[in-house]
PLY file of the C-alpha trace (Angstrom):
ply
format ascii 1.0
element vertex 172
property float x
property float y
property float z
element edge 171
property int vertex1
property int vertex2
end_header
74.33 -19.62 2.68
71.85 -21.80 4.59
72.92 -24.99 6.32
72.79 -28.14 4.20
69.53 -30.11 4.37
69.48 -32.66 7.10
72.20 -31.00 9.19
70.75 -31.29 12.68
73.60 -29.27 14.27
72.79 -26.11 12.29
69.15 -25.78 13.36
68.44 -22.38 14.93
71.92 -21.12 14.14
71.74 -17.43 13.17
75.27 -17.52 11.81
78.02 -14.95 12.18
80.49 -14.38 14.95
79.17 -14.33 18.54
78.85 -10.84 19.98
81.55 -9.46 22.22
78.94 -7.42 24.08
78.46 -8.16 27.77
75.64 -6.74 29.91
78.09 -5.08 32.32
79.43 -2.96 29.42
76.49 -0.57 29.92
77.61 0.39 33.44
81.24 0.67 32.36
80.30 2.83 29.38
78.15 5.14 31.53
81.04 5.63 33.96
83.63 6.50 31.31
81.16 8.68 29.37
80.69 10.74 32.54
84.46 11.28 32.34
84.08 12.60 28.78
84.85 9.54 26.64
83.91 9.67 22.96
82.59 6.71 20.95
86.12 6.21 19.54
87.57 6.03 23.06
84.81 3.59 24.06
85.69 1.41 21.08
89.35 1.46 22.13
88.39 0.57 25.72
86.27 -2.42 24.65
88.66 -3.47 21.87
86.15 -3.05 19.05
85.51 -0.74 16.10
83.38 2.42 16.37
80.86 0.72 14.08
80.49 -2.01 16.71
79.72 0.64 19.35
77.04 2.02 17.00
75.62 -1.48 16.48
75.56 -2.10 20.25
73.68 1.18 20.74
71.08 0.02 18.21
70.80 -3.53 19.58
71.04 -2.94 23.34
68.74 -0.25 24.73
70.42 -0.29 28.15
73.80 0.38 26.51
72.42 3.26 24.44
70.67 4.81 27.45
73.81 4.48 29.57
75.85 6.34 26.95
73.26 9.09 26.62
73.05 9.58 30.41
76.83 9.57 30.88
77.48 11.97 28.01
74.68 14.29 29.17
76.25 14.46 32.63
79.66 15.32 31.15
78.09 17.95 28.86
76.25 19.51 31.83
79.50 19.72 33.79
81.24 21.48 30.88
78.28 23.84 30.46
78.44 24.79 34.15
82.20 25.33 33.90
81.78 27.57 30.85
79.09 29.55 32.67
81.31 30.02 35.74
84.17 31.09 33.50
81.89 33.59 31.72
80.56 35.25 34.89
83.63 34.82 37.10
83.95 32.67 40.17
85.96 32.06 43.31
86.95 29.04 45.36
88.77 28.22 48.54
92.40 27.12 48.23
94.79 25.46 50.67
98.41 25.93 49.71
101.61 25.03 51.56
103.85 28.08 52.01
107.10 28.73 53.81
106.61 31.34 56.51
109.56 32.15 58.80
111.39 28.96 57.67
108.34 26.90 58.59
105.96 25.19 56.14
102.37 26.15 56.87
99.10 25.46 55.10
97.58 28.79 54.12
93.88 29.04 53.29
92.61 31.80 51.03
89.97 32.56 48.43
91.16 32.57 44.83
89.06 34.74 42.51
88.76 34.52 38.75
87.28 37.50 36.89
84.72 37.02 34.12
86.27 35.92 30.83
85.12 37.93 27.81
85.72 35.08 25.36
83.60 32.70 27.43
80.87 35.36 27.65
80.82 35.80 23.88
80.80 32.06 23.26
77.95 31.56 25.74
75.85 34.36 24.29
76.42 33.36 20.65
75.16 29.89 21.46
72.35 30.81 23.84
71.08 33.91 21.99
72.25 33.54 18.39
69.68 35.98 16.99
71.07 38.77 19.17
74.76 37.83 19.26
75.73 36.35 15.91
78.73 37.96 14.22
76.96 39.02 11.05
73.52 40.52 11.21
71.61 41.21 8.06
68.85 43.74 8.21
66.60 43.49 5.22
65.46 46.90 4.00
61.77 47.65 4.36
61.46 48.02 0.59
62.95 44.62 -0.26
60.50 42.37 -2.05
58.05 45.20 -2.83
57.04 46.46 -6.24
57.81 50.15 -6.81
54.07 50.84 -6.92
53.76 49.46 -3.36
56.63 51.57 -1.91
56.34 54.79 0.02
58.34 57.83 -1.13
60.89 57.20 1.65
61.29 53.57 0.55
61.73 54.63 -3.08
64.45 57.10 -2.05
66.19 54.47 0.08
66.04 51.91 -2.74
67.43 54.44 -5.22
70.34 55.32 -2.93
71.09 51.64 -2.21
71.01 50.67 -5.87
72.77 53.75 -7.28
76.31 52.27 -7.10
75.06 49.38 -9.24
73.52 51.63 -11.90
75.54 52.85 -14.84
76.38 56.55 -14.77
75.35 58.76 -17.73
79.03 59.27 -18.57
79.65 55.55 -19.13
76.53 54.94 -21.21
77.16 55.69 -24.92
0 1
1 2
2 3
3 4
4 5
5 6
6 7
7 8
8 9
9 10
10 11
11 12
12 13
13 14
14 15
15 16
16 17
17 18
18 19
19 20
20 21
21 22
22 23
23 24
24 25
25 26
26 27
27 28
28 29
29 30
30 31
31 32
32 33
33 34
34 35
35 36
36 37
37 38
38 39
39 40
40 41
41 42
42 43
43 44
44 45
45 46
46 47
47 48
48 49
49 50
50 51
51 52
52 53
53 54
54 55
55 56
56 57
57 58
58 59
59 60
60 61
61 62
62 63
63 64
64 65
65 66
66 67
67 68
68 69
69 70
70 71
71 72
72 73
73 74
74 75
75 76
76 77
77 78
78 79
79 80
80 81
81 82
82 83
83 84
84 85
85 86
86 87
87 88
88 89
89 90
90 91
91 92
92 93
93 94
94 95
95 96
96 97
97 98
98 99
99 100
100 101
101 102
102 103
103 104
104 105
105 106
106 107
107 108
108 109
109 110
110 111
111 112
112 113
113 114
114 115
115 116
116 117
117 118
118 119
119 120
120 121
121 122
122 123
123 124
124 125
125 126
126 127
127 128
128 129
129 130
130 131
131 132
132 133
133 134
134 135
135 136
136 137
137 138
138 139
139 140
140 141
141 142
142 143
143 144
144 145
145 146
146 147
147 148
148 149
149 150
150 151
151 152
152 153
153 154
154 155
155 156
156 157
157 158
158 159
159 160
160 161
161 162
162 163
163 164
164 165
165 166
166 167
167 168
168 169
169 170
170 171
C-alpha cells in the first residue's frame, strides 16, 4: 500500500525490511565455499533462509561470482582427488615410532594402488558413451521397410521377432 498523500517522511521509501546483506559477505562466502559449503550451510552461517541466499545471488553480482569461484575451486579439488584415487598415488609420511625404547620420527613413502570403483566412476562420467552400464545397439534393420532390407537383415529381423510371433500350434 502506498504512503498516504502528503506524508513527507515516506518519500523515496521502497518499503520492506532492510537487507541483512553486507558487502564483506562475498569474501566470507567465497572462503567457506572453497571449504565445500552448500547454499544451506551458507544460509545457516549468515542466519538467513536459503531463499535469501538465492535472492542475494540475484541482487549482488559480487556475491554470486564469489560463490561460483569458491565452489568451482572445491569441485576442482574433489575432481583431482578422485583422479588420484582412480590412478593410484603416493605421498611422503612422517610418523612417530618406538624403536629400541626410543621415540623416533620415521619418514617413508605411503603408496595407494588404483581404486577400481573410482576408475569406473571417472570413466562413466568422462566417457559415458563408452562406459555406461547399459548399451543398446540398434539392429541395422530397425526402421527399414522389408522392401529396403538385405537378405541378411531380413533373416536377422525374422530371428529377432520369432519369439514374439505365434507358433502354428497355438493358432487355431
